[in-house]
C-alpha positions in Angstrom: -5.7 8.1 3.0 -5.0 10.8 0.5 -7.2 13.8 -0.1 -10.2 15.1 1.8 -12.7 12.8 3.4 -16.0 14.0 5.0 -17.1 12.2 8.1 -20.2 13.4 10.0 -20.2 12.5 13.7 -23.2 12.5 16.0 -22.8 13.5 19.6 -20.7 10.8 21.5 -19.5 9.2 18.3 -15.8 8.9 17.2 -13.9 8.2 14.1 -10.5 6.6 13.8 -8.3 6.7 10.7 -5.5 4.2 10.3 -2.3 5.6 8.9 0.0 3.2 7.2 3.4 4.5 8.3 5.6 2.4 5.9 3.7 3.4 2.8 5.7 6.6 2.1 8.4 6.1 4.8 11.2 3.6 4.5 10.7 1.9 7.9 11.3 -1.7 6.7 14.7 -2.4 8.2 15.0 -3.0 11.9 15.7 0.1 13.9 14.1 3.1 15.6 12.5 5.8 13.4 11.2 9.2 13.9 8.2 10.1 11.7 6.6 13.5 11.5 2.9 13.3 10.8 0.6 16.3 10.1 -3.0 16.8 9.2 -4.3 20.1 7.8 -5.5 21.7 4.7 -5.3 19.6 1.5 -5.1 21.5 -1.8 -6.9 24.5 -0.4 -9.6 22.3 1.2 -9.9 22.3 5.0 -12.3 21.0 7.6 -10.6 23.1 10.3 -9.0 20.1 11.9 -5.2 20.2 12.3 -2.7 17.9 14.0 1.0 17.8 14.1 3.0 15.1 15.9 6.3 13.3 15.8 6.1 9.6 16.3 8.9 7.2 17.3 8.5 3.8 15.9 10.7 0.7 16.6 10.8 -2.0 14.0 12.0 -5.4 15.3 13.8 -8.1 13.4 10.9 -10.5 14.1 8.8 -10.7 10.9 5.0 -10.4 11.2 3.3 -13.7 11.6 1.4 -14.3 8.5 -1.6 -15.4 10.6 -1.9 -11.8 11.8 -2.3 -10.7 8.1 -5.1 -13.2 7.3 -7.9 -10.8 8.4 -6.6 -8.4 5.8 -6.6 -11.1 3.1 -10.1 -11.9 4.1 -11.0 -8.2 4.0 -10.2 -8.1 0.3 -13.4 -10.1 -0.2 -15.5 -8.1 2.2 -17.5 -6.2 -0.5 -16.9 -2.9 1.4 -14.8 -0.6 -0.8 -13.2 1.2 2.1 -12.2 -2.0 3.8 -10.9 -3.6 0.6 -8.8 -0.5 -0.1 -7.4 -0.5 3.4 -6.5 -4.2 3.2 -5.0 -3.9 -0.3 -2.9 -0.8 0.7 -1.6 -2.6 3.8 -0.8 -5.8 2.1 0.9 -4.0 -0.8 3.1 -2.1 1.7 4.1 -5.2 3.7 4.1 -7.6 0.7 4.7 -10.8 2.6 6.0 -13.6 0.3 3.7 -16.0 2.1 0.8 -14.2 0.4 2.5 -14.0 -3.0 -0.5 -15.5 -4.8 -2.8 -13.0 -3.2 -0.6 -10.1 -4.2 -0.1 -11.4 -7.8 -3.9 -11.5 -8.1 -4.1 -7.7 -7.8 -3.2 -7.6 -11.5 -6.4 -9.5 -12.3 -8.7 -7.2 -10.4 -9.0 -3.7 -11.9 -10.2 -2.4 -8.6 -6.8 -3.3 -7.0 -4.7 -2.1 -9.9 -3.7 1.1 -8.0 -2.1 -1.1 -5.3 -0.5 -3.6 -7.6 2.7 -1.7 -8.6 3.8 -1.3 -4.9 2.7 -4.8 -4.0 4.7 -6.4 -6.9 7.7 -4.1 -6.4 8.0 -4.9 -2.7 7.3 -8.6 -3.3 10.3 -8.6 -5.6 10.1 -12.2 -6.9 10.4 -13.5 -10.5 6.7 -14.0 -10.6 6.0 -10.5 -9.4 8.3 -9.1 -12.1 6.3 -11.0 -14.7 3.1 -9.7 -13.1 4.4 -6.1 -13.2 5.1 -6.6 -17.0 1.5 -7.9 -17.4 0.1 -4.9 -15.5 2.0 -2.5 -17.7 0.7 -4.3 -20.8 -3.0 -4.3 -19.7 -3.4 -0.9 -18.2 -4.1 2.3 -20.1 -0.8 3.9 -21.2 -1.9 7.2 -19.6 -2.9 5.7 -16.3 -0.9 6.0 -13.0 -0.7 2.2 -12.7 0.8 1.9 -16.1 3.4 4.6 -15.5 4.3 3.3 -12.0 4.7 -0.3 -13.3 7.0 1.0 -16.0 8.9 3.1 -13.5 9.5 0.1 -11.2 10.5 -2.0 -14.2 12.9 0.6 -15.4 14.6 1.0 -12.0 14.9 -2.7 -11.3 18.6 -3.6 -11.7 17.6 -7.3 -12.1 14.7 -6.8 -14.5 16.6 -8.3 -17.5 18.1 -11.2 -15.4 16.5 -14.4 -16.6 17.8 -16.3 -13.6 16.2 -14.0 -11.1 
């Protein structure tokens, strides 16, 4: 989650935020990683809560079973914006090839456009490259999605390879 979020808790209630560790950290290869996580003021806005921790994460060579991701795929159709965003962000970060059609469909849903560049980039298939081109052509030239799609296309060493 990026930016401030206001959550009002009643006595005895709790709130849990999920933090996707591999979104901004390269923890995709097997190994042990140390990730520093902080929570504090954001652009001058603060709710007074602060946290600072270093996490140790071990990534195994065993890929995630696609059945474990099915609830996230189903969550994309939940009708709940927060749940849809969480599912799209997670699937984009993981980008399992077994759900290629689901990820490619992000281009056809304007609500998911902000997750499409990362999903298509990490998917890294000929079809995802075509979808990235489509995304760049249908989004507003001043939008983040458009700029990010073009950035990924410009930095893809195989972007012009017709055999890819």
